[in-house]
ROLO-237995 format. One record per residue: residue in three letters; x, y, z of N, C-alpha, C in turn. Coordinates in nm, 3 decimals, always signed. Example, Ala and Ser with C-alpha at 12.3 -4.5 7.8 and 13.67 -1.06 7.14 Angstrom:
<nodes>
<node vexti="ala" n_x="+1.319" n_y="-0.569" n_z="+0.780" ca_x="+1.230" ca_y="-0.450" ca_z="+0.780" c_x="+1.320" c_y="-0.330" c_z="+0.780"/>
<node vexti="ser" n_x="+1.285" n_y="-0.225" n_z="+0.708" ca_x="+1.367" ca_y="-0.106" ca_z="+0.714" c_x="+1.290" c_y="+0.003" c_z="+0.787"/>
</nodes>
This chain:
<nodes>
<node vexti="met" n_x="+3.136" n_y="+1.384" n_z="+2.395" ca_x="+3.159" ca_y="+1.311" ca_z="+2.272" c_x="+3.043" c_y="+1.340" c_z="+2.177"/>
<node vexti="pro" n_x="+3.067" n_y="+1.411" n_z="+2.068" ca_x="+2.959" ca_y="+1.443" ca_z="+1.976" c_x="+2.910" c_y="+1.320" c_z="+1.902"/>
<node vexti="gly" n_x="+2.785" n_y="+1.327" n_z="+1.860" ca_x="+2.725" ca_y="+1.217" ca_z="+1.786" c_x="+2.772" c_y="+1.216" c_z="+1.641"/>
<node vexti="pro" n_x="+2.706" n_y="+1.136" n_z="+1.558" ca_x="+2.746" ca_y="+1.128" ca_z="+1.418" c_x="+2.730" c_y="+1.263" c_z="+1.348"/>
<node vexti="asp" n_x="+2.806" n_y="+1.282" n_z="+1.243" ca_x="+2.799" ca_y="+1.403" ca_z="+1.164" c_x="+2.654" c_y="+1.427" c_z="+1.119"/>
<node vexti="arg" n_x="+2.610" n_y="+1.549" n_z="+1.130" ca_x="+2.470" ca_y="+1.584" ca_z="+1.100" c_x="+2.432" c_y="+1.548" c_z="+0.956"/>
<node vexti="asp" n_x="+2.520" n_y="+1.571" n_z="+0.860" ca_x="+2.491" ca_y="+1.537" ca_z="+0.720" c_x="+2.470" c_y="+1.387" c_z="+0.703"/>
<node vexti="val" n_x="+2.553" n_y="+1.308" n_z="+0.770" ca_x="+2.540" ca_y="+1.162" ca_z="+0.762" c_x="+2.406" c_y="+1.120" c_z="+0.821"/>
<node vexti="leu" n_x="+2.372" n_y="+1.176" n_z="+0.936" ca_x="+2.246" ca_y="+1.143" ca_z="+1.002" c_x="+2.127" c_y="+1.180" c_z="+0.914"/>
<node vexti="leu" n_x="+2.130" n_y="+1.297" n_z="+0.853" ca_x="+2.020" ca_y="+1.340" ca_z="+0.767" c_x="+2.006" c_y="+1.250" c_z="+0.644"/>
<node vexti="arg" n_x="+2.117" n_y="+1.207" n_z="+0.587" ca_x="+2.111" ca_y="+1.115" ca_z="+0.472" c_x="+2.049" c_y="+0.982" c_z="+0.514"/>
<node vexti="gln" n_x="+2.085" n_y="+0.933" n_z="+0.631" ca_x="+2.028" ca_y="+0.808" ca_z="+0.681" c_x="+1.878" c_y="+0.823" c_z="+0.701"/>
<node vexti="gln" n_x="+1.838" n_y="+0.936" n_z="+0.760" ca_x="+1.697" ca_y="+0.958" ca_z="+0.787" c_x="+1.617" c_y="+0.974" c_z="+0.658"/>
<node vexti="leu" n_x="+1.676" n_y="+1.036" n_z="+0.558" ca_x="+1.609" ca_y="+1.049" ca_z="+0.429" c_x="+1.584" c_y="+0.911" c_z="+0.369"/>
<node vexti="gly" n_x="+1.684" n_y="+0.825" n_z="+0.378" ca_x="+1.667" ca_y="+0.688" ca_z="+0.330" c_x="+1.558" c_y="+0.614" c_z="+0.406"/>
<node vexti="glu" n_x="+1.555" n_y="+0.630" n_z="+0.537" ca_x="+1.452" ca_y="+0.567" ca_z="+0.619" c_x="+1.314" c_y="+0.622" c_z="+0.583"/>
<node vexti="ala" n_x="+1.305" n_y="+0.753" n_z="+0.560" ca_x="+1.177" ca_y="+0.815" ca_z="+0.528" c_x="+1.123" c_y="+0.763" c_z="+0.395"/>
<node vexti="lys" n_x="+1.211" n_y="+0.740" n_z="+0.299" ca_x="+1.167" ca_y="+0.686" ca_z="+0.169" c_x="+1.109" c_y="+0.547" c_z="+0.186"/>
<node vexti="ile" n_x="+1.171" n_y="+0.468" n_z="+0.273" ca_x="+1.120" ca_y="+0.333" ca_z="+0.300" c_x="+0.983" c_y="+0.342" c_z="+0.367"/>
<node vexti="ile" n_x="+0.968" n_y="+0.434" n_z="+0.460" ca_x="+0.842" ca_y="+0.450" ca_z="+0.533" c_x="+0.728" c_y="+0.483" c_z="+0.438"/>
<node vexti="glu" n_x="+0.754" n_y="+0.566" n_z="+0.336" ca_x="+0.650" ca_y="+0.606" ca_z="+0.241" c_x="+0.586" c_y="+0.487" c_z="+0.172"/>
<node vexti="his" n_x="+0.659" n_y="+0.376" n_z="+0.158" ca_x="+0.608" ca_y="+0.260" ca_z="+0.086" c_x="+0.528" c_y="+0.165" c_z="+0.175"/>
<node vexti="asp" n_x="+0.521" n_y="+0.195" n_z="+0.304" ca_x="+0.446" ca_y="+0.110" ca_z="+0.396" c_x="+0.297" c_y="+0.140" c_z="+0.381"/>
<node vexti="glu" n_x="+0.220" n_y="+0.041" n_z="+0.340" ca_x="+0.077" ca_y="+0.062" ca_z="+0.316" c_x="-0.004" c_y="+0.065" c_z="+0.445"/>
<node vexti="asn" n_x="+0.049" n_y="+0.013" n_z="+0.553" ca_x="-0.021" ca_y="+0.012" ca_z="+0.681" c_x="-0.002" c_y="+0.148" c_z="+0.747"/>
<node vexti="ile" n_x="-0.109" n_y="+0.226" n_z="+0.756" ca_x="-0.103" ca_y="+0.363" ca_z="+0.807" c_x="-0.050" c_y="+0.369" c_z="+0.950"/>
<node vexti="his" n_x="-0.090" n_y="+0.273" n_z="+1.033" ca_x="-0.046" ca_y="+0.274" ca_z="+1.173" c_x="+0.103" c_y="+0.244" c_z="+1.183"/>
<node vexti="ser" n_x="+0.148" n_y="+0.149" n_z="+1.104" ca_x="+0.290" ca_y="+0.116" ca_z="+1.101" c_x="+0.371" c_y="+0.235" c_z="+1.049"/>
<node vexti="arg" n_x="+0.320" n_y="+0.300" n_z="+0.945" ca_x="+0.388" ca_y="+0.416" ca_z="+0.888" c_x="+0.398" c_y="+0.528" c_z="+0.991"/>
<node vexti="his" n_x="+0.289" n_y="+0.553" n_z="+1.063" ca_x="+0.291" ca_y="+0.657" ca_z="+1.166" c_x="+0.390" c_y="+0.624" c_z="+1.277"/>
<node vexti="gln" n_x="+0.393" n_y="+0.499" n_z="+1.320" ca_x="+0.487" ca_y="+0.460" ca_z="+1.425" c_x="+0.631" c_y="+0.479" c_z="+1.380"/>
<node vexti="lys" n_x="+0.659" n_y="+0.442" n_z="+1.256" ca_x="+0.795" ca_y="+0.459" ca_z="+1.203" c_x="+0.831" c_y="+0.607" c_z="+1.194"/>
<node vexti="gln" n_x="+0.734" n_y="+0.692" n_z="+1.157" ca_x="+0.758" ca_y="+0.836" ca_z="+1.152" c_x="+0.787" c_y="+0.891" c_z="+1.291"/>
<node vexti="ile" n_x="+0.711" n_y="+0.844" n_z="+1.389" ca_x="+0.733" ca_y="+0.887" ca_z="+1.528" c_x="+0.872" c_y="+0.845" c_z="+1.574"/>
<node vexti="asp" n_x="+0.910" n_y="+0.721" n_z="+1.544" ca_x="+1.043" ca_y="+0.672" ca_z="+1.583" c_x="+1.154" c_y="+0.756" c_z="+1.519"/>
<node vexti="leu" n_x="+1.136" n_y="+0.790" n_z="+1.392" ca_x="+1.235" ca_y="+0.870" ca_z="+1.321" c_x="+1.246" c_y="+1.010" c_z="+1.382"/>
<node vexti="leu" n_x="+1.132" n_y="+1.070" n_z="+1.413" ca_x="+1.133" ca_y="+1.202" ca_z="+1.476" c_x="+1.195" c_y="+1.197" c_z="+1.615"/>
<node vexti="ala" n_x="+1.167" n_y="+1.090" n_z="+1.690" ca_x="+1.225" ca_y="+1.076" ca_z="+1.824" c_x="+1.377" c_y="+1.068" c_z="+1.816"/>
<node vexti="lys" n_x="+1.430" n_y="+0.996" n_z="+1.717" ca_x="+1.575" ca_y="+0.989" ca_z="+1.699" c_x="+1.632" c_y="+1.128" c_z="+1.675"/>
<node vexti="asp" n_x="+1.563" n_y="+1.206" n_z="+1.592" ca_x="+1.611" ca_y="+1.340" ca_z="+1.560" c_x="+1.607" c_y="+1.430" c_z="+1.683"/>
<node vexti="val" n_x="+1.502" n_y="+1.420" n_z="+1.761" ca_x="+1.491" ca_y="+1.501" ca_z="+1.883" c_x="+1.603" c_y="+1.465" c_z="+1.980"/>
<node vexti="met" n_x="+1.630" n_y="+1.336" n_z="+1.996" ca_x="+1.738" ca_y="+1.293" ca_z="+2.085" c_x="+1.873" c_y="+1.347" c_z="+2.036"/>
<node vexti="tyr" n_x="+1.895" n_y="+1.343" n_z="+1.905" ca_x="+2.020" ca_y="+1.397" ca_z="+1.850" c_x="+2.031" c_y="+1.545" c_z="+1.881"/>
<node vexti="leu" n_x="+1.923" n_y="+1.620" n_z="+1.858" ca_x="+1.926" ca_y="+1.764" ca_z="+1.882" c_x="+1.945" c_y="+1.796" c_z="+2.030"/>
<node vexti="leu" n_x="+1.885" n_y="+1.719" n_z="+2.118" ca_x="+1.904" ca_y="+1.741" ca_z="+2.262" c_x="+2.050" c_y="+1.718" c_z="+2.302"/>
<node vexti="arg" n_x="+2.113" n_y="+1.614" n_z="+2.244" ca_x="+2.256" ca_y="+1.590" ca_z="+2.272" c_x="+2.340" c_y="+1.706" c_z="+2.221"/>
<node vexti="glu" n_x="+2.307" n_y="+1.758" n_z="+2.104" ca_x="+2.381" ca_y="+1.871" ca_z="+2.049" c_x="+2.367" c_y="+1.994" c_z="+2.139"/>
<node vexti="ile" n_x="+2.248" n_y="+2.019" n_z="+2.188" ca_x="+2.226" ca_y="+2.133" ca_z="+2.278" c_x="+2.308" c_y="+2.115" c_z="+2.405"/>
<node vexti="lys" n_x="+2.305" n_y="+1.994" n_z="+2.460" ca_x="+2.382" ca_y="+1.966" ca_z="+2.582" c_x="+2.531" c_y="+1.989" c_z="+2.558"/>
<node vexti="asp" n_x="+2.581" n_y="+1.943" n_z="+2.444" ca_x="+2.722" ca_y="+1.962" ca_z="+2.411" c_x="+2.756" c_y="+2.110" c_z="+2.396"/>
<node vexti="leu" n_x="+2.667" n_y="+2.186" n_z="+2.334" ca_x="+2.691" ca_y="+2.329" ca_z="+2.315" c_x="+2.690" c_y="+2.405" c_z="+2.447"/>
<node vexti="gln" n_x="+2.614" n_y="+2.352" n_z="+2.544" ca_x="+2.606" ca_y="+2.417" ca_z="+2.675" c_x="+2.722" c_y="+2.375" c_z="+2.765"/>
<node vexti="gly" n_x="+2.805" n_y="+2.288" n_z="+2.716" ca_x="+2.923" ca_y="+2.250" ca_z="+2.794" c_x="+2.909" c_y="+2.119" c_z="+2.868"/>
<node vexti="gly" n_x="+2.811" n_y="+2.041" n_z="+2.829" ca_x="+2.809" ca_y="+1.907" ca_z="+2.882" c_x="+2.706" c_y="+1.869" c_z="+2.975"/>
</nodes>
């Protein structure tokens, strides 16, 4: 079962990234960036698994 459409996911992440930019707390901003990157890595790993046949 494939995940959400890549374009939709990228638009969501762009929106989240814009919100992160306004966070004045550097540690909070870094954690949010890490969380966003982790979501993207998980999405890409699922895509690789799907391409390899499951």
